[in-house]
LOBAVEX-436207 format. One record per residue (C-alpha): residue in one letter; x, y, z. Coordinates in Angstrom, 2 decimals. Example, Ala and Ser with C-alpha at 12.3 -4.5 7.8 and 13.67 -1.06 7.14 Angstrom:
resn:A	u:12.30	v:-4.50	w:7.80
resn:S	u:13.67	v:-1.06	w:7.14
***
This chain:
resn:M	u:85.45	v:132.25	w:75.97
resn:A	u:82.84	v:129.74	w:76.74
resn:I	u:80.04	v:128.66	w:74.42
resn:R	u:77.05	v:131.06	w:74.62
resn:F	u:75.27	v:130.43	w:71.36
resn:Y	u:73.96	v:127.16	w:69.66
resn:V	u:73.06	v:127.29	w:66.03
resn:D	u:70.32	v:124.66	w:65.18
resn:A	u:70.67	v:122.08	w:62.42
resn:D	u:68.09	v:123.89	w:60.21
resn:I	u:70.58	v:126.65	w:59.65
resn:I	u:73.78	v:124.51	w:60.07
resn:G	u:75.61	v:126.43	w:57.23
resn:L	u:75.28	v:129.65	w:59.39
resn:G	u:76.73	v:127.78	w:62.31
resn:K	u:79.75	v:126.67	w:60.28
resn:L	u:80.26	v:130.32	w:59.20
resn:L	u:79.97	v:131.78	w:62.66
resn:V	u:82.46	v:129.33	w:64.33
resn:Q	u:85.14	v:130.72	w:62.03
resn:V	u:84.77	v:134.23	w:63.47
resn:R	u:83.32	v:133.64	w:66.87
resn:T	u:84.72	v:131.64	w:69.88
resn:D	u:81.44	v:131.40	w:71.73
resn:V	u:79.32	v:129.65	w:69.04
resn:T	u:78.62	v:125.94	w:68.29
resn:Y	u:76.31	v:124.07	w:66.09
resn:A	u:74.43	v:120.73	w:65.79
resn:G	u:77.12	v:118.16	w:65.03
resn:D	u:80.16	v:120.45	w:65.67
resn:R	u:83.17	v:118.24	w:66.26
resn:G	u:84.90	v:121.15	w:68.01
resn:G	u:88.21	v:122.62	w:66.95
resn:I	u:90.69	v:125.47	w:67.45
resn:G	u:88.89	v:128.90	w:67.46
resn:I	u:90.28	v:132.21	w:66.31
resn:D	u:91.64	v:132.75	w:69.89
resn:R	u:93.70	v:129.62	w:69.56
resn:K	u:91.75	v:127.90	w:72.25
resn:T	u:89.90	v:124.60	w:71.90
resn:R	u:86.25	v:124.67	w:71.18
resn:P	u:84.52	v:121.55	w:72.51
resn:A	u:82.38	v:119.30	w:70.41
resn:S	u:78.60	v:120.02	w:70.49
resn:P	u:76.59	v:117.82	w:72.59
resn:V	u:73.79	v:117.71	w:69.92
resn:N	u:73.61	v:115.39	w:67.04
resn:P	u:72.10	v:117.03	w:63.79
resn:Q	u:69.49	v:114.27	w:63.53
resn:E	u:68.33	v:114.54	w:67.18
resn:P	u:64.68	v:115.54	w:67.45
resn:D	u:64.13	v:119.05	w:68.63
resn:P	u:62.30	v:118.19	w:71.95
resn:D	u:65.30	v:115.98	w:72.81
resn:W	u:68.09	v:118.60	w:72.52
resn:I	u:66.22	v:121.65	w:73.71
resn:S	u:66.66	v:120.94	w:77.48
resn:T	u:70.46	v:120.02	w:76.76
resn:V	u:71.10	v:123.33	w:75.23
resn:A	u:69.06	v:125.28	w:77.76
resn:G	u:70.68	v:123.55	w:80.64
resn:R	u:74.01	v:125.03	w:79.41
resn:G	u:72.42	v:128.52	w:79.28
resn:W	u:73.00	v:128.89	w:75.53
resn:I	u:70.92	v:131.01	w:73.27
resn:V	u:69.62	v:129.05	w:70.29
resn:L	u:69.65	v:130.47	w:66.77
resn:T	u:67.11	v:128.75	w:64.66
resn:R	u:64.88	v:129.09	w:61.59
resn:D	u:62.18	v:126.77	w:62.93
resn:R	u:58.82	v:128.53	w:62.14
resn:H	u:56.65	v:125.87	w:63.86
resn:M	u:58.49	v:125.67	w:67.27
resn:L	u:55.73	v:127.38	w:69.06
resn:S	u:52.90	v:125.56	w:67.38
resn:R	u:54.25	v:121.99	w:68.01
resn:P	u:53.16	v:120.98	w:71.61
resn:A	u:56.30	v:118.89	w:72.41
resn:E	u:58.77	v:121.74	w:71.34
resn:R	u:56.73	v:124.40	w:73.08
resn:G	u:56.52	v:122.45	w:76.27
resn:E	u:60.14	v:121.75	w:76.20
resn:I	u:61.01	v:125.40	w:75.73
resn:L	u:58.70	v:126.32	w:78.52
resn:G	u:59.81	v:123.61	w:80.86
resn:S	u:63.63	v:124.05	w:80.47
resn:A	u:63.57	v:127.86	w:80.38
resn:A	u:65.12	v:127.70	w:76.82
resn:R	u:66.11	v:131.02	w:75.03
resn:H	u:65.51	v:130.93	w:71.21
resn:I	u:66.16	v:133.60	w:68.56
resn:R	u:64.11	v:132.61	w:65.23
resn:L	u:65.58	v:134.22	w:62.14
resn:D	u:62.94	v:135.69	w:60.10
resn:P	u:59.89	v:133.40	w:60.72
resn:S	u:58.27	v:134.17	w:57.47
resn:K	u:57.90	v:131.46	w:54.79
resn:K	u:60.36	v:132.89	w:52.48
resn:Q	u:63.69	v:131.09	w:51.75
resn:L	u:66.65	v:132.54	w:53.22
resn:T	u:70.25	v:132.01	w:51.76
resn:K	u:73.15	v:131.80	w:54.20
resn:W	u:74.06	v:135.43	w:53.37
resn:D	u:70.50	v:136.43	w:54.28
resn:Q	u:70.85	v:134.51	w:57.60
resn:L	u:74.18	v:136.12	w:58.27
resn:E	u:72.84	v:139.62	w:57.54
resn:I	u:69.97	v:139.13	w:60.04
resn:V	u:72.43	v:137.92	w:62.68
resn:M	u:74.98	v:140.70	w:62.07
resn:C	u:72.16	v:143.42	w:62.01
resn:Q	u:70.82	v:142.14	w:65.38
resn:W	u:74.03	v:140.82	w:67.02
resn:R	u:74.21	v:143.58	w:69.74
resn:S	u:70.53	v:142.97	w:70.62
resn:I	u:71.01	v:139.28	w:70.64
resn:E	u:73.95	v:139.64	w:72.97
resn:A	u:71.96	v:141.91	w:75.24
resn:R	u:69.62	v:138.94	w:75.88
resn:L	u:72.37	v:136.91	w:77.38
resn:E	u:71.31	v:137.92	w:80.94
resn:E	u:67.59	v:137.67	w:80.31
resn:P	u:66.22	v:134.45	w:81.87
resn:G	u:64.15	v:132.14	w:79.86
resn:P	u:61.82	v:130.88	w:78.67
resn:W	u:61.55	v:133.23	w:75.70
resn:V	u:61.55	v:133.31	w:71.94
resn:Y	u:62.29	v:136.29	w:69.71
resn:A	u:61.74	v:136.78	w:66.05
resn:A	u:64.72	v:138.48	w:64.32
resn:T	u:64.73	v:140.32	w:60.93
resn:R	u:67.32	v:142.71	w:59.55
resn:T	u:65.52	v:145.60	w:61.15
resn:R	u:63.84	v:144.20	w:64.30
resn:L	u:63.99	v:141.87	w:67.27
resn:R	u:60.53	v:141.12	w:68.59
resn:K	u:59.49	v:139.00	w:71.50
resn:E	u:57.18	v:136.21	w:70.57
resn:L	u:57.12	v:134.19	w:73.91
***
């Protein structure tokens, strides 16, 4: 299966967990590997230190949905402009100010996975906020 989801560097631990059980996920700095389906997962085109405005169009151009925790992406003009200009698609995990453990992040993704997958055919640009109980469109 081809990559369909990209996990931002701000929740890289979640990305490292997801690639162990999903063949369609990559994360910032992923060197690739052999997936659970025994097929090769390519290396990620994004360096973890790369500024957000620089990688957003790369990921959007591949049609991937971004999973992130970035609370300020819509308030930073460069990031917002890149999202709008590249038709990017983002899922923000619990955009509140509270800290989330990897377990909390995984719980949100698991609770919303079917709703997130249902967005694969929805053209961007868009941003959804995901909590354990809700997926709400923000942009």
